[in-house]
C-alpha positions as CSV (number, residue, x, y, z in Angstrom):
1,M,113.7,126.3,125.3
2,T,112.9,125.6,129.1
3,S,110.0,123.0,129.1
4,I,107.4,124.5,131.9
5,A,104.3,122.9,133.9
6,L,101.6,124.9,135.8
7,I,99.8,122.3,138.1
8,G,97.0,124.1,140.0
9,P,95.3,127.0,137.4
10,G,93.3,128.8,140.1
11,A,93.4,132.7,140.7
12,I,97.7,132.4,141.3
13,G,98.2,129.8,138.5
14,T,96.3,131.9,136.2
15,T,98.2,135.1,137.0
16,V,101.5,133.1,136.7
17,A,100.4,130.8,133.4
18,A,99.6,134.5,131.9
19,A,102.6,136.0,132.6
20,L,104.3,133.4,131.5
21,H,102.2,133.8,127.9
22,R,102.6,137.2,127.2
23,V,107.4,136.3,127.3
24,G,106.4,133.6,124.7
25,R,106.4,130.8,127.3
26,T,103.2,129.3,127.6
27,P,103.5,126.5,130.1
28,V,101.7,123.1,129.6
29,L,98.8,123.4,132.3
30,F,96.9,120.7,134.8
31,G,94.2,121.1,137.0
32,R,91.8,119.0,138.1
33,S,89.0,120.4,135.8
34,A,89.9,119.9,132.0
35,R,89.5,123.4,130.1
36,D,89.8,124.5,126.9
37,D,91.6,128.2,128.0
38,L,92.8,130.3,130.7
39,R,91.1,133.7,131.3
40,L,93.2,136.9,133.3
41,Q,92.0,140.8,133.9
42,T,94.7,142.9,134.5
43,G,93.7,146.5,134.2
44,P,92.1,146.9,130.6
45,E,94.0,144.1,129.2
46,R,92.1,140.3,129.1
47,I,95.1,137.9,128.8
48,V,93.5,134.3,127.2
49,V,95.8,131.8,127.7
50,P,95.8,128.6,125.5
51,G,94.7,124.9,126.9
52,P,93.8,122.3,127.2
53,V,93.8,122.6,130.8
54,R,95.1,118.8,131.5
55,T,93.9,116.4,134.3
56,E,96.4,114.1,133.8
57,A,100.1,113.5,132.2
58,V,100.2,112.5,128.8
59,P,102.5,108.9,128.8
60,G,105.8,110.4,127.6
61,G,105.3,113.5,128.4
62,G,107.7,114.3,131.2
63,P,109.8,115.4,133.1
64,F,110.0,119.0,132.6
65,D,112.2,121.2,133.3
66,L,110.2,123.4,136.0
67,V,107.2,122.4,137.7
68,L,105.0,125.0,139.0
69,I,102.6,123.8,141.7
70,A,99.9,126.4,142.4
71,V,97.4,124.1,144.2
72,K,96.3,124.7,147.5
73,A,98.1,122.5,150.8
74,T,94.8,120.9,150.8
75,Q,95.0,119.4,147.3
76,L,98.6,118.3,147.3
77,A,97.9,115.0,148.0
78,G,95.2,114.1,145.5
79,V,98.2,116.1,142.7
80,G,100.4,113.0,143.6
81,P,100.4,111.3,141.5
82,L,100.6,114.0,138.6
83,L,103.8,115.2,139.9
84,A,105.5,111.9,139.8
85,A,104.1,111.8,136.5
86,V,106.2,115.1,135.4
87,C,108.9,115.6,137.9
88,G,112.8,114.0,137.7
89,P,115.6,114.3,139.3
90,D,116.7,117.9,137.2
91,T,113.3,119.0,137.4
92,V,112.9,122.5,139.4
93,V,109.3,121.9,141.4
94,C,108.3,125.9,142.9
95,V,106.4,125.5,145.4
96,L,103.4,128.5,144.7
97,Q,101.5,127.7,148.1
98,N,101.0,129.1,151.6
99,G,102.8,128.0,154.5
100,I,106.3,127.6,155.4
101,E,106.7,123.6,155.3
102,Q,106.6,123.5,151.0
103,V,110.0,121.7,150.9
104,E,109.0,118.6,153.8
105,T,105.2,118.3,152.5
106,V,106.8,118.3,148.5
107,G,109.9,116.5,148.9
108,P,108.4,113.2,149.1
109,L,105.9,113.6,145.6
110,V,108.6,115.2,143.6
111,R,111.0,112.3,142.5
112,G,113.9,113.9,143.6
113,A,113.7,117.0,142.2
114,A,115.1,120.0,143.2
115,I,112.4,122.6,145.4
116,V,112.4,126.5,144.9
117,P,109.3,127.3,147.8
118,A,108.2,130.9,147.1
119,V,106.9,133.5,149.0
120,V,103.7,135.3,146.7
121,W,102.6,138.7,147.1
122,F,100.0,139.8,144.4
123,P,96.0,140.1,145.3
124,A,93.5,138.3,142.4
125,T,91.1,136.5,143.1
126,R,89.1,133.9,140.5
127,E,85.2,135.2,139.9
128,P,82.3,133.1,139.6
129,G,82.9,132.5,135.8
130,G,86.3,131.2,136.5
131,A,87.9,134.2,134.8
132,V,91.2,135.6,137.4
133,V,91.2,139.5,138.3
134,L,94.3,140.8,138.8
135,H,94.1,143.7,141.7
136,G,97.8,145.1,141.8
137,P,101.4,144.2,140.7
138,A,102.6,140.3,140.4
139,R,105.8,140.0,142.3
140,I,106.9,136.3,143.5
141,T,109.9,135.9,146.1
142,L,112.0,133.0,146.1
143,P,115.4,131.9,148.3
144,A,119.1,132.9,146.2
145,G,120.1,129.8,144.5
146,A,121.2,127.7,141.3
147,A,117.0,126.4,141.3
148,S,115.6,130.0,141.7
149,D,117.9,131.0,138.6
150,R,116.2,128.6,137.0
151,V,112.2,129.8,138.1
152,A,113.4,133.7,137.6
153,A,114.8,133.1,134.2
154,A,111.7,131.8,133.2
155,L,109.5,134.2,134.3
156,G,112.6,137.2,132.9
157,G,110.7,140.1,131.5
158,S,107.5,139.2,132.5
159,W,105.1,141.2,133.9
160,C,105.6,138.3,136.8
161,A,108.5,140.6,138.9
162,V,111.2,137.7,140.8
163,E,113.4,138.7,143.6
164,T,115.5,136.3,145.6
165,T,116.9,136.7,149.3
166,T,119.4,134.5,151.5
167,D,117.4,135.6,154.5
168,F,113.5,133.4,152.8
169,H,112.8,131.8,155.8
170,A,112.2,135.3,157.5
171,V,110.2,136.6,154.1
172,A,108.0,133.4,154.5
173,W,107.2,134.0,157.9
174,R,106.6,137.6,157.2
175,K,103.8,136.2,155.2
176,L,102.4,133.9,157.3
177,L,101.8,136.3,159.9
178,Q,100.0,138.2,157.4
179,N,98.1,135.0,156.5
180,A,97.9,133.7,160.0
181,V,95.7,136.4,161.1
182,A,93.6,136.5,157.9
183,G,92.3,133.4,159.3
184,L,90.0,135.8,162.0
185,M,88.2,136.9,158.6
186,V,86.3,133.3,158.5
187,L,85.3,133.1,161.8
188,T,83.4,136.3,161.9
189,G,82.4,135.9,158.1
190,R,84.0,139.6,157.3
191,R,86.5,141.5,154.7
192,S,89.3,143.5,155.5
193,G,87.1,146.7,156.8
194,M,86.4,144.8,160.0
195,Y,90.1,145.1,161.3
196,A,89.1,149.4,161.5
197,R,87.4,148.6,164.4
198,E,89.7,148.9,167.0
199,D,88.5,145.9,169.5
200,V,89.0,143.5,166.4
201,A,92.4,145.3,166.0
202,G,93.3,144.4,169.6
203,V,92.7,140.8,169.1
204,A,94.4,140.9,165.8
205,R,97.2,142.2,167.4
206,A,97.7,139.6,170.1
207,Y,97.5,137.3,167.5
208,L,100.2,138.9,165.7
209,R,102.3,139.3,168.7
210,E,101.9,135.2,169.9
211,C,103.1,134.2,166.1
212,L,106.4,136.7,166.3
213,A,107.0,134.5,169.3
214,V,106.9,131.8,167.9
215,A,108.6,132.6,164.4
216,R,111.5,134.2,166.8
217,A,111.7,130.9,168.6
218,D,112.0,128.8,164.7
219,G,115.1,131.4,163.8
220,A,113.5,134.1,161.6
221,A,114.8,137.3,162.0
222,L,111.9,139.5,162.1
223,D,111.2,143.3,164.3
224,D,108.8,144.0,166.6
225,D,107.4,146.7,164.0
226,V,106.0,143.9,161.6
227,V,103.1,143.3,163.8
228,E,102.1,147.4,163.5
229,A,102.9,146.8,159.6
230,V,101.1,143.5,158.8
231,L,97.9,145.5,160.6
232,R,98.3,148.7,158.7
233,E,98.3,146.9,155.9
234,F,95.0,145.6,156.8
235,R,93.4,148.4,157.3
236,T,94.3,150.3,154.9
237,R,93.1,147.9,151.8
238,P,89.5,148.5,150.5
239,A,87.0,147.2,153.1
240,D,85.0,144.4,151.0
241,L,88.6,142.8,149.7
242,G,88.7,139.3,151.0
243,T,91.3,136.5,150.9
244,S,91.5,133.6,150.1
245,I,90.5,131.4,152.9
246,L,87.8,133.6,153.0
247,A,86.8,132.4,149.5
248,D,86.7,129.1,150.3
249,R,85.0,129.0,153.4
250,T,82.4,130.9,151.8
251,A,82.3,128.5,148.6
252,G,82.4,125.6,151.1
253,L,85.8,124.3,150.5
254,P,88.3,122.7,152.4
255,L,90.3,125.6,154.6
256,E,94.4,125.7,154.5
257,W,93.9,126.1,158.2
258,D,96.9,123.9,158.8
259,A,99.2,125.4,156.8
260,R,98.6,129.4,157.7
261,N,97.3,129.1,161.7
262,G,97.8,124.9,162.6
263,V,101.6,125.3,161.9
264,V,101.9,128.5,164.3
265,Q,100.6,126.1,167.2
266,R,102.5,123.3,166.1
267,L,105.7,125.1,166.0
268,G,104.7,126.9,169.6
269,R,104.7,123.2,171.2
270,R,108.1,122.0,169.4
271,H,109.6,125.5,170.5
272,G,108.1,125.4,174.1
273,V,106.1,128.9,173.2
274,P,102.6,129.2,174.9
275,T,100.1,129.7,172.1
276,P,96.4,130.5,173.7
277,L,95.6,132.7,170.9
278,S,95.9,130.0,169.0
279,D,94.9,127.2,171.4
280,V,91.6,128.9,170.5
281,V,92.1,130.2,166.8
282,V,92.9,126.8,165.3
283,P,90.6,124.1,166.5
284,L,87.9,126.8,165.3
285,L,89.0,127.3,161.6
286,A,89.0,123.3,161.8
287,A,85.9,122.5,162.6
288,A,85.0,125.4,160.1
289,S,87.0,123.6,157.4
290,D,86.3,119.7,157.8
291,G,83.4,119.7,160.6
292,P,81.8,117.5,162.0
293,G,78.0,119.7,162.3
């Protein structure tokens, strides 16, 4: 049987851990805080994933066959020693994290393990008491390949669907456009309902076009209609639906501004694409996250 470790039992991590537990493949759990179990509410069903949630690796307990990383980009450096303990050259590491630079950022931490970047497509929120609520179907996208097949096999038969694609770069950029424009919620302190305003929709549309230009310069094959498709997703959501970066801002936590927005500005400069909106949005998000003030 495949040995599985999951690092980061937040909304995404708890959802995937619960999916694995329901098909008899309960992972070993690691997080910043010790806990007895994880709890997920999905529709009428409440799933309890047995722990404990460990804060450090047990000597001699690794490496694992599969390691799932579900910490935020801002927390990655802090789990470096843990990754070194649970990974080996035969480990597959699946990065359930925002952004398009998972391979570059995780690579130095995993002792030569094969890295599988993932795009996560499900709405899950963590409640004040620590339980997670899954608001819709769970699905992840992976690049086609043998390492991804190990991830798909682990989640096979569960209610977390896994799909693979030969053009993962385009899919990852498509999700990044969605994540980038969600950053505007931080600057207003408002939820999805704000995109119903025509003036806000106009700013969002212009920002998405800028992100799309950078994505294409970076080699992502995306059509013009992706701009309206992403904006339409926000405008048809429940008005009170937030996003993880807004939740972090409300909680006073560090923001994933670099992985979700700064990367557009950085790659724009690398490829010679003007990014006038990013040049405003990025420093404001950085200040909201890191201060001073």
